C-alpha beads as a LAMMPS data file, in Angstrom:
LAMMPS data file: protein, C-alpha beads

225 atoms
224 bonds

1 atom types
1 bond types

-500.0 500.0 xlo xhi
-500.0 500.0 ylo yhi
-500.0 500.0 zlo zhi

Masses

1 110.0

Atoms # bond

1 1 1 -399.374 -45.268 168.888
2 1 1 -400.153 -46.734 172.307
3 1 1 -401.928 -45.736 175.517
4 1 1 -399.841 -44.927 178.592
5 1 1 -400.809 -43.733 182.075
6 1 1 -398.398 -41.664 184.180
7 1 1 -399.430 -40.584 187.648
8 1 1 -399.371 -40.754 191.407
9 1 1 -402.121 -41.719 193.834
10 1 1 -402.939 -42.457 197.458
11 1 1 -401.258 -45.838 196.940
12 1 1 -397.886 -44.339 195.977
13 1 1 -397.592 -40.911 197.608
14 1 1 -398.510 -39.023 200.805
15 1 1 -401.315 -36.488 200.762
16 1 1 -398.834 -33.587 201.053
17 1 1 -397.290 -34.543 197.708
18 1 1 -400.622 -35.220 196.025
19 1 1 -401.800 -31.755 196.990
20 1 1 -398.756 -30.181 195.360
21 1 1 -399.332 -32.047 192.085
22 1 1 -403.062 -31.519 191.801
23 1 1 -404.185 -29.514 188.762
24 1 1 -406.602 -26.655 189.305
25 1 1 -409.586 -27.101 187.004
26 1 1 -408.829 -23.819 185.233
27 1 1 -405.242 -24.899 184.443
28 1 1 -406.079 -28.238 182.829
29 1 1 -406.823 -27.007 179.248
30 1 1 -403.471 -25.230 178.918
31 1 1 -401.633 -28.155 180.533
32 1 1 -403.200 -30.571 178.032
33 1 1 -402.234 -28.387 175.102
34 1 1 -398.666 -28.070 176.399
35 1 1 -398.365 -31.851 176.613
36 1 1 -399.254 -32.058 172.941
37 1 1 -397.243 -29.057 171.780
38 1 1 -394.153 -30.432 173.564
39 1 1 -394.479 -33.622 171.539
40 1 1 -395.080 -35.815 174.593
41 1 1 -398.545 -36.968 173.517
42 1 1 -400.810 -36.846 170.500
43 1 1 -403.860 -37.221 172.742
44 1 1 -404.116 -36.537 176.475
45 1 1 -406.556 -36.511 179.389
46 1 1 -405.684 -35.286 182.904
47 1 1 -407.559 -36.794 185.846
48 1 1 -406.886 -34.757 188.991
49 1 1 -408.650 -35.478 192.295
50 1 1 -407.713 -35.255 195.967
51 1 1 -406.426 -38.832 195.807
52 1 1 -404.725 -38.976 192.410
53 1 1 -403.211 -37.059 189.527
54 1 1 -403.006 -39.136 186.349
55 1 1 -402.177 -38.308 182.745
56 1 1 -403.681 -40.643 180.145
57 1 1 -401.829 -40.353 176.846
58 1 1 -401.922 -41.726 173.343
59 1 1 -398.277 -41.437 172.352
60 1 1 -395.278 -42.843 170.518
61 1 1 -392.644 -41.432 172.885
62 1 1 -393.978 -41.628 176.447
63 1 1 -393.078 -45.187 177.417
64 1 1 -391.907 -46.602 180.762
65 1 1 -388.127 -46.866 180.813
66 1 1 -387.620 -44.565 177.827
67 1 1 -386.557 -40.947 177.460
68 1 1 -390.151 -39.835 176.859
69 1 1 -391.084 -40.841 180.386
70 1 1 -388.161 -38.839 181.796
71 1 1 -389.277 -35.808 179.771
72 1 1 -392.809 -36.141 181.130
73 1 1 -391.503 -36.489 184.670
74 1 1 -389.498 -33.290 184.268
75 1 1 -392.440 -31.515 182.621
76 1 1 -394.791 -32.460 185.450
77 1 1 -392.271 -31.420 188.104
78 1 1 -391.570 -28.113 186.355
79 1 1 -395.282 -27.402 185.877
80 1 1 -395.782 -27.624 189.659
81 1 1 -392.430 -26.084 190.644
82 1 1 -391.253 -29.210 192.479
83 1 1 -387.829 -30.914 192.044
84 1 1 -388.085 -33.930 189.740
85 1 1 -386.133 -36.024 192.224
86 1 1 -388.832 -35.459 194.817
87 1 1 -391.535 -36.714 192.453
88 1 1 -389.780 -39.653 190.769
89 1 1 -390.052 -42.243 193.598
90 1 1 -393.829 -41.784 193.763
91 1 1 -394.648 -41.733 190.046
92 1 1 -395.877 -44.774 188.119
93 1 1 -395.982 -45.353 184.370
94 1 1 -398.233 -48.084 182.990
95 1 1 -397.933 -49.488 179.457
96 1 1 -401.007 -50.087 177.345
97 1 1 -402.332 -53.402 178.714
98 1 1 -401.894 -52.249 182.308
99 1 1 -403.123 -48.731 181.493
100 1 1 -406.442 -50.005 180.116
101 1 1 -407.001 -52.285 183.108
102 1 1 -406.087 -49.419 185.443
103 1 1 -408.624 -47.090 183.806
104 1 1 -411.342 -49.742 184.259
105 1 1 -410.437 -50.196 187.944
106 1 1 -410.277 -46.476 188.709
107 1 1 -413.599 -45.634 187.033
108 1 1 -415.286 -48.565 188.796
109 1 1 -414.144 -47.420 192.250
110 1 1 -411.874 -50.439 192.722
111 1 1 -408.730 -48.321 193.117
112 1 1 -410.292 -45.729 195.424
113 1 1 -409.289 -45.131 199.028
114 1 1 -412.867 -46.040 199.948
115 1 1 -413.717 -49.107 197.874
116 1 1 -416.608 -48.529 195.503
117 1 1 -417.033 -44.788 196.099
118 1 1 -419.118 -43.365 193.244
119 1 1 -417.650 -39.864 192.840
120 1 1 -414.662 -41.007 190.799
121 1 1 -416.770 -41.927 187.761
122 1 1 -418.185 -38.411 187.560
123 1 1 -414.693 -36.957 187.996
124 1 1 -413.457 -39.199 185.181
125 1 1 -416.247 -38.036 182.879
126 1 1 -415.457 -34.391 183.691
127 1 1 -411.779 -34.998 182.840
128 1 1 -412.751 -36.457 179.461
129 1 1 -415.063 -33.522 178.710
130 1 1 -412.252 -31.091 179.584
131 1 1 -409.905 -32.872 177.164
132 1 1 -412.557 -32.818 174.456
133 1 1 -413.010 -29.059 174.937
134 1 1 -409.234 -28.558 174.839
135 1 1 -408.968 -30.548 171.614
136 1 1 -406.753 -33.305 173.055
137 1 1 -409.300 -36.134 173.093
138 1 1 -408.615 -38.122 169.938
139 1 1 -409.973 -41.349 168.495
140 1 1 -407.849 -43.710 170.615
141 1 1 -408.546 -42.161 174.030
142 1 1 -412.187 -41.571 173.185
143 1 1 -412.550 -45.282 172.414
144 1 1 -410.767 -46.174 175.663
145 1 1 -412.980 -44.009 177.840
146 1 1 -416.257 -44.979 176.203
147 1 1 -415.305 -48.581 176.941
148 1 1 -414.185 -47.586 180.453
149 1 1 -417.534 -46.000 181.254
150 1 1 -419.355 -49.079 179.951
151 1 1 -417.254 -51.314 182.199
152 1 1 -417.882 -49.065 185.224
153 1 1 -421.623 -49.179 184.543
154 1 1 -421.503 -52.978 184.288
155 1 1 -419.590 -53.234 187.571
156 1 1 -422.250 -51.096 189.276
157 1 1 -425.189 -53.020 187.840
158 1 1 -423.856 -56.583 187.905
159 1 1 -422.106 -56.656 191.295
160 1 1 -422.970 -55.504 194.829
161 1 1 -420.232 -52.853 194.953
162 1 1 -422.830 -50.079 194.818
163 1 1 -425.316 -51.709 197.205
164 1 1 -424.251 -49.360 199.993
165 1 1 -423.242 -45.921 198.737
166 1 1 -419.937 -45.064 200.409
167 1 1 -417.651 -42.068 200.004
168 1 1 -414.784 -40.504 201.894
169 1 1 -417.272 -37.973 203.236
170 1 1 -419.794 -40.514 204.511
171 1 1 -416.957 -42.659 205.896
172 1 1 -415.714 -39.648 207.880
173 1 1 -419.133 -39.322 209.521
174 1 1 -419.170 -43.027 210.414
175 1 1 -415.709 -42.762 212.013
176 1 1 -416.786 -39.687 213.971
177 1 1 -419.869 -41.535 215.212
178 1 1 -417.619 -44.254 216.625
179 1 1 -415.597 -41.661 218.559
180 1 1 -418.334 -39.297 219.769
181 1 1 -421.631 -40.435 221.294
182 1 1 -423.589 -37.806 219.374
183 1 1 -422.402 -35.502 216.562
184 1 1 -425.241 -33.107 217.384
185 1 1 -423.360 -32.260 220.598
186 1 1 -420.067 -31.510 218.792
187 1 1 -418.459 -28.522 217.102
188 1 1 -416.989 -29.402 213.691
189 1 1 -414.012 -27.686 212.058
190 1 1 -413.526 -28.117 208.295
191 1 1 -410.050 -27.267 206.994
192 1 1 -410.255 -26.166 203.372
193 1 1 -413.232 -25.411 201.137
194 1 1 -412.820 -27.653 198.117
195 1 1 -415.075 -30.314 196.642
196 1 1 -414.270 -32.954 199.264
197 1 1 -414.857 -30.535 202.145
198 1 1 -418.174 -29.522 200.595
199 1 1 -419.212 -33.184 200.495
200 1 1 -418.042 -33.697 204.084
201 1 1 -419.953 -30.613 205.211
202 1 1 -423.103 -31.929 203.557
203 1 1 -422.853 -35.267 205.357
204 1 1 -421.960 -33.763 208.741
205 1 1 -424.646 -31.074 208.502
206 1 1 -427.254 -33.806 208.115
207 1 1 -426.335 -34.799 211.699
208 1 1 -427.030 -31.222 212.922
209 1 1 -423.756 -30.484 214.781
210 1 1 -423.809 -27.810 217.456
211 1 1 -421.433 -25.517 215.548
212 1 1 -419.615 -25.553 212.202
213 1 1 -416.462 -23.587 211.287
214 1 1 -414.592 -23.401 207.950
215 1 1 -410.888 -22.529 207.836
216 1 1 -409.720 -21.701 204.321
217 1 1 -407.103 -19.631 202.495
218 1 1 -409.849 -17.754 200.609
219 1 1 -412.446 -16.132 202.834
220 1 1 -415.057 -15.859 200.070
221 1 1 -415.184 -19.594 199.368
222 1 1 -415.472 -20.407 203.071
223 1 1 -418.325 -17.903 203.393
224 1 1 -420.159 -19.564 200.496
225 1 1 -419.995 -22.923 202.248

Bonds

1 1 1 2
2 1 2 3
3 1 3 4
4 1 4 5
5 1 5 6
6 1 6 7
7 1 7 8
8 1 8 9
9 1 9 10
10 1 10 11
11 1 11 12
12 1 12 13
13 1 13 14
14 1 14 15
15 1 15 16
16 1 16 17
17 1 17 18
18 1 18 19
19 1 19 20
20 1 20 21
21 1 21 22
22 1 22 23
23 1 23 24
24 1 24 25
25 1 25 26
26 1 26 27
27 1 27 28
28 1 28 29
29 1 29 30
30 1 30 31
31 1 31 32
32 1 32 33
33 1 33 34
34 1 34 35
35 1 35 36
36 1 36 37
37 1 37 38
38 1 38 39
39 1 39 40
40 1 40 41
41 1 41 42
42 1 42 43
43 1 43 44
44 1 44 45
45 1 45 46
46 1 46 47
47 1 47 48
48 1 48 49
49 1 49 50
50 1 50 51
51 1 51 52
52 1 52 53
53 1 53 54
54 1 54 55
55 1 55 56
56 1 56 57
57 1 57 58
58 1 58 59
59 1 59 60
60 1 60 61
61 1 61 62
62 1 62 63
63 1 63 64
64 1 64 65
65 1 65 66
66 1 66 67
67 1 67 68
68 1 68 69
69 1 69 70
70 1 70 71
71 1 71 72
72 1 72 73
73 1 73 74
74 1 74 75
75 1 75 76
76 1 76 77
77 1 77 78
78 1 78 79
79 1 79 80
80 1 80 81
81 1 81 82
82 1 82 83
83 1 83 84
84 1 84 85
85 1 85 86
86 1 86 87
87 1 87 88
88 1 88 89
89 1 89 90
90 1 90 91
91 1 91 92
92 1 92 93
93 1 93 94
94 1 94 95
95 1 95 96
96 1 96 97
97 1 97 98
98 1 98 99
99 1 99 100
100 1 100 101
101 1 101 102
102 1 102 103
103 1 103 104
104 1 104 105
105 1 105 106
106 1 106 107
107 1 107 108
108 1 108 109
109 1 109 110
110 1 110 111
111 1 111 112
112 1 112 113
113 1 113 114
114 1 114 115
115 1 115 116
116 1 116 117
117 1 117 118
118 1 118 119
119 1 119 120
120 1 120 121
121 1 121 122
122 1 122 123
123 1 123 124
124 1 124 125
125 1 125 126
126 1 126 127
127 1 127 128
128 1 128 129
129 1 129 130
130 1 130 131
131 1 131 132
132 1 132 133
133 1 133 134
134 1 134 135
135 1 135 136
136 1 136 137
137 1 137 138
138 1 138 139
139 1 139 140
140 1 140 141
141 1 141 142
142 1 142 143
143 1 143 144
144 1 144 145
145 1 145 146
146 1 146 147
147 1 147 148
148 1 148 149
149 1 149 150
150 1 150 151
151 1 151 152
152 1 152 153
153 1 153 154
154 1 154 155
155 1 155 156
156 1 156 157
157 1 157 158
158 1 158 159
159 1 159 160
160 1 160 161
161 1 161 162
162 1 162 163
163 1 163 164
164 1 164 165
165 1 165 166
166 1 166 167
167 1 167 168
168 1 168 169
169 1 169 170
170 1 170 171
171 1 171 172
172 1 172 173
173 1 173 174
174 1 174 175
175 1 175 176
176 1 176 177
177 1 177 178
178 1 178 179
179 1 179 180
180 1 180 181
181 1 181 182
182 1 182 183
183 1 183 184
184 1 184 185
185 1 185 186
186 1 186 187
187 1 187 188
188 1 188 189
189 1 189 190
190 1 190 191
191 1 191 192
192 1 192 193
193 1 193 194
194 1 194 195
195 1 195 196
196 1 196 197
197 1 197 198
198 1 198 199
199 1 199 200
200 1 200 201
201 1 201 202
202 1 202 203
203 1 203 204
204 1 204 205
205 1 205 206
206 1 206 207
207 1 207 208
208 1 208 209
209 1 209 210
210 1 210 211
211 1 211 212
212 1 212 213
213 1 213 214
214 1 214 215
215 1 215 216
216 1 216 217
217 1 217 218
218 1 218 219
219 1 219 220
220 1 220 221
221 1 221 222
222 1 222 223
223 1 223 224
224 1 224 225
């Protein structure tokens, strides 16, 4: 039994593709159980954010270059109703030594689009809790993630990576401030109403823009924001 990571991220795929392969929070428990019932993994955790979708597995069959990887590729493509050929060039599969190092880097904010952003650790912890609730967090992955969270904590406390709290949302405000003399004089349009937009809205609202508009597929969620 070994640990393998299969996924795609902002480093390997455009945002349009990442959006199509993101897992809705409500769909993750059934997806985890299907991974196990299909024999692709004995243990599994799905990390799905705006910048990455990754499946962490403890498995005997899902290995880079083997049939198990091809089966997982097809399963992931079928789950999201996207041709496997469209996904394959953007997907990575990491064997155990690389998978463990990758988990440490991701949880520590070293693999984020904005270096050192803190949200990813909380998202990682939520993914592990979801797997535990679904019954797919076994001894091997639990040991991996407990160690991962310890490493992320050490990185935060023993280096200066967290000295200046940075996120995609706060970075967006800083970029806007370079373009416009004063955000308080601007009207701001937010497209979407997910977690990242909520964070962006919080940061922009602190600058008291003249007007704020939300454009979203679901009216109710936009009204809440």
